Every structure is written in structure tokens, then in C-alpha cells.
A tleap script that builds the chain and sets N, CA, C and O, in Angstrom:
source leaprc.protein.ff14SB
mol = sequence {
  NMET PRO ARG ALA ARG SER PRO LYS ARG ASP
  GLU ALA TYR LYS MET TRP LEU ASP SER ASN
  GLY LYS THR LYS LEU LYS ASP ILE ALA SER
  ALA LEU GLY VAL SER GLU SER GLN VAL ARG
  CLYS
}
set mol.1.N position { 108.547 124.391 100.850 }
set mol.1.CA position { 109.339 123.158 100.411 }
set mol.1.C position { 108.508 122.324 99.395 }
set mol.1.O position { 107.289 122.463 99.497 }
set mol.2.N position { 108.882 121.629 98.603 }
set mol.2.CA position { 108.026 120.858 97.761 }
set mol.2.C position { 107.690 119.600 98.087 }
set mol.2.O position { 108.434 118.932 98.805 }
set mol.3.N position { 106.351 119.041 97.529 }
set mol.3.CA position { 105.989 117.747 98.177 }
set mol.3.C position { 106.859 116.751 97.393 }
set mol.3.O position { 107.445 116.885 96.318 }
set mol.4.N position { 106.744 115.363 98.531 }
set mol.4.CA position { 107.559 114.554 98.245 }
set mol.4.C position { 107.041 113.828 96.750 }
set mol.4.O position { 105.912 114.008 96.295 }
set mol.5.N position { 107.938 113.104 96.187 }
set mol.5.CA position { 107.226 112.256 94.819 }
set mol.5.C position { 106.327 111.099 95.450 }
set mol.5.O position { 106.480 110.404 96.454 }
set mol.6.N position { 105.357 111.157 94.504 }
set mol.6.CA position { 104.490 110.078 95.002 }
set mol.6.C position { 105.078 108.605 94.509 }
set mol.6.O position { 105.723 108.544 93.462 }
set mol.7.N position { 104.885 107.696 95.123 }
set mol.7.CA position { 105.468 106.420 94.919 }
set mol.7.C position { 104.556 105.718 93.549 }
set mol.7.O position { 105.082 105.014 92.688 }
set mol.8.N position { 103.351 106.028 93.580 }
set mol.8.CA position { 102.567 105.860 92.387 }
set mol.8.C position { 102.830 106.356 91.285 }
set mol.8.O position { 102.240 105.844 90.333 }
set mol.9.N position { 103.623 107.310 91.043 }
set mol.9.CA position { 104.170 107.781 89.855 }
set mol.9.C position { 105.257 106.862 89.276 }
set mol.9.O position { 105.097 106.540 88.099 }
set mol.10.N position { 106.182 106.457 89.828 }
set mol.10.CA position { 107.019 105.490 89.600 }
set mol.10.C position { 106.539 104.072 89.230 }
set mol.10.O position { 107.078 103.359 88.383 }
set mol.11.N position { 105.405 103.733 90.009 }
set mol.11.CA position { 104.506 102.543 89.729 }
set mol.11.C position { 103.906 102.658 88.365 }
set mol.11.O position { 104.070 101.760 87.539 }
set mol.12.N position { 103.184 103.786 88.093 }
set mol.12.CA position { 102.527 104.108 86.826 }
set mol.12.C position { 103.749 104.068 85.291 }
set mol.12.O position { 103.642 103.513 84.197 }
set mol.13.N position { 104.598 104.738 85.758 }
set mol.13.CA position { 105.673 104.410 84.633 }
set mol.13.C position { 106.094 103.275 84.426 }
set mol.13.O position { 106.219 102.904 83.259 }
set mol.14.N position { 106.407 102.468 85.430 }
set mol.14.CA position { 106.819 101.114 85.163 }
set mol.14.C position { 105.817 100.289 84.573 }
set mol.14.O position { 106.157 99.459 83.730 }
set mol.15.N position { 104.618 100.414 84.912 }
set mol.15.CA position { 103.329 99.492 84.125 }
set mol.15.C position { 103.330 100.062 82.759 }
set mol.15.O position { 103.105 99.250 81.861 }
set mol.16.N position { 103.542 101.312 82.413 }
set mol.16.CA position { 103.544 101.838 81.064 }
set mol.16.C position { 104.592 101.263 80.295 }
set mol.16.O position { 104.354 100.963 79.125 }
set mol.17.N position { 105.901 101.034 80.860 }
set mol.17.CA position { 107.141 100.566 80.207 }
set mol.17.C position { 106.858 99.050 80.058 }
set mol.17.O position { 107.118 98.511 78.982 }
set mol.18.N position { 106.327 98.320 81.106 }
set mol.18.CA position { 106.267 97.097 80.838 }
set mol.18.C position { 105.260 96.615 79.731 }
set mol.18.O position { 105.415 95.523 79.183 }
set mol.19.N position { 104.224 97.462 79.417 }
set mol.19.CA position { 103.390 97.146 78.448 }
set mol.19.C position { 103.837 97.834 76.929 }
set mol.19.O position { 103.072 97.990 75.978 }
set mol.20.N position { 105.046 98.136 76.969 }
set mol.20.CA position { 105.732 99.016 75.611 }
set mol.20.C position { 104.741 100.132 75.253 }
set mol.20.O position { 104.513 100.393 74.072 }
set mol.21.N position { 104.188 100.749 76.195 }
set mol.21.CA position { 103.547 101.954 75.918 }
set mol.21.C position { 102.020 101.689 75.428 }
set mol.21.O position { 101.322 102.594 74.971 }
set mol.22.N position { 101.629 100.495 75.558 }
set mol.22.CA position { 100.465 100.052 74.826 }
set mol.22.C position { 99.221 100.162 75.822 }
set mol.22.O position { 98.090 100.155 75.335 }
set mol.23.N position { 99.382 100.255 77.084 }
set mol.23.CA position { 98.513 100.308 78.122 }
set mol.23.C position { 97.938 101.668 78.199 }
set mol.23.O position { 98.702 102.588 78.491 }
set mol.24.N position { 96.590 101.933 77.956 }
set mol.24.CA position { 96.096 103.167 78.176 }
set mol.24.C position { 96.040 103.762 79.537 }
set mol.24.O position { 95.690 103.175 80.561 }
set mol.25.N position { 96.443 105.052 79.422 }
set mol.25.CA position { 96.664 106.024 80.691 }
set mol.25.C position { 95.328 105.609 81.636 }
set mol.25.O position { 95.440 105.270 82.814 }
set mol.26.N position { 94.254 105.679 81.032 }
set mol.26.CA position { 93.111 105.617 81.969 }
set mol.26.C position { 93.025 104.254 82.795 }
set mol.26.O position { 92.564 104.096 83.925 }
set mol.27.N position { 93.554 103.371 81.989 }
set mol.27.CA position { 93.742 101.751 82.587 }
set mol.27.C position { 94.694 101.992 83.798 }
set mol.27.O position { 94.334 101.598 84.907 }
set mol.28.N position { 95.948 102.650 83.632 }
set mol.28.CA position { 96.853 102.858 84.428 }
set mol.28.C position { 96.281 103.362 85.854 }
set mol.28.O position { 96.472 102.871 86.966 }
set mol.29.N position { 95.390 104.692 85.415 }
set mol.29.CA position { 94.926 105.252 86.581 }
set mol.29.C position { 93.968 104.541 87.483 }
set mol.29.O position { 93.965 104.671 88.708 }
set mol.30.N position { 93.076 103.707 86.729 }
set mol.30.CA position { 92.053 103.104 87.435 }
set mol.30.C position { 92.702 101.912 88.296 }
set mol.30.O position { 92.213 101.635 89.391 }
set mol.31.N position { 93.759 101.241 87.813 }
set mol.31.CA position { 94.458 100.285 88.645 }
set mol.31.C position { 95.174 100.832 89.577 }
set mol.31.O position { 95.606 99.970 90.342 }
set mol.32.N position { 95.549 102.086 89.902 }
set mol.32.CA position { 96.359 102.778 90.862 }
set mol.32.C position { 95.361 103.427 91.644 }
set mol.32.O position { 95.717 103.958 92.696 }
set mol.33.N position { 94.132 103.468 91.282 }
set mol.33.CA position { 92.889 104.265 92.113 }
set mol.33.C position { 93.287 105.996 92.176 }
set mol.33.O position { 93.174 106.650 93.214 }
set mol.34.N position { 93.637 106.417 91.215 }
set mol.34.CA position { 94.083 107.980 90.930 }
set mol.34.C position { 93.245 108.420 89.816 }
set mol.34.O position { 92.763 107.564 89.074 }
set mol.35.N position { 92.988 109.834 89.591 }
set mol.35.CA position { 92.491 110.306 88.533 }
set mol.35.C position { 93.206 110.160 87.204 }
set mol.35.O position { 94.435 110.111 87.243 }
set mol.36.N position { 92.499 110.072 85.860 }
set mol.36.CA position { 93.220 110.179 84.960 }
set mol.36.C position { 94.214 111.477 84.461 }
set mol.36.O position { 95.180 111.301 83.719 }
set mol.37.N position { 93.891 112.540 84.887 }
set mol.37.CA position { 94.651 113.587 84.948 }
set mol.37.C position { 95.854 113.731 85.840 }
set mol.37.O position { 96.766 114.521 85.594 }
set mol.38.N position { 95.817 112.928 86.895 }
set mol.38.CA position { 97.171 112.942 87.663 }
set mol.38.C position { 98.220 112.083 86.793 }
set mol.38.O position { 99.413 112.377 86.709 }
set mol.39.N position { 97.657 111.055 86.200 }
set mol.39.CA position { 98.372 110.054 85.351 }
set mol.39.C position { 99.110 110.741 84.127 }
set mol.39.O position { 100.269 110.540 83.766 }
set mol.40.N position { 98.215 111.561 83.596 }
set mol.40.CA position { 98.610 112.379 82.554 }
set mol.40.C position { 99.749 113.350 82.649 }
set mol.40.O position { 100.647 113.446 81.813 }
set mol.41.N position { 99.619 114.120 83.836 }
set mol.41.CA position { 100.672 114.944 84.252 }
set mol.41.C position { 101.861 114.411 84.727 }
set mol.41.O position { 102.772 115.158 85.087 }
savepdb mol mol.pdb
quit
């Protein structure tokens, strides 16, 4: 059975869209308290 989708994933995507793609992924990761690689994947 697959894992449930993390709500942080949707939040990270919304943050990125709100900034018109200008926010760096490492900044989003630090704001959400997750690793950079989790945001990239």
C-alpha cells in the first residue's frame, strides 16, 4: 500500500507558484522544515 501524500508537498508547490517560480527550493525546504532533496523530488 502506498504512503499517503504529504500535505507539505502541496504547501511547497503553492509557495513556489505564489512566487512565480522565483523562490529557491532550498528556501522553501527550510521554511517547511524538510530537506532540500525532499522538495526537489
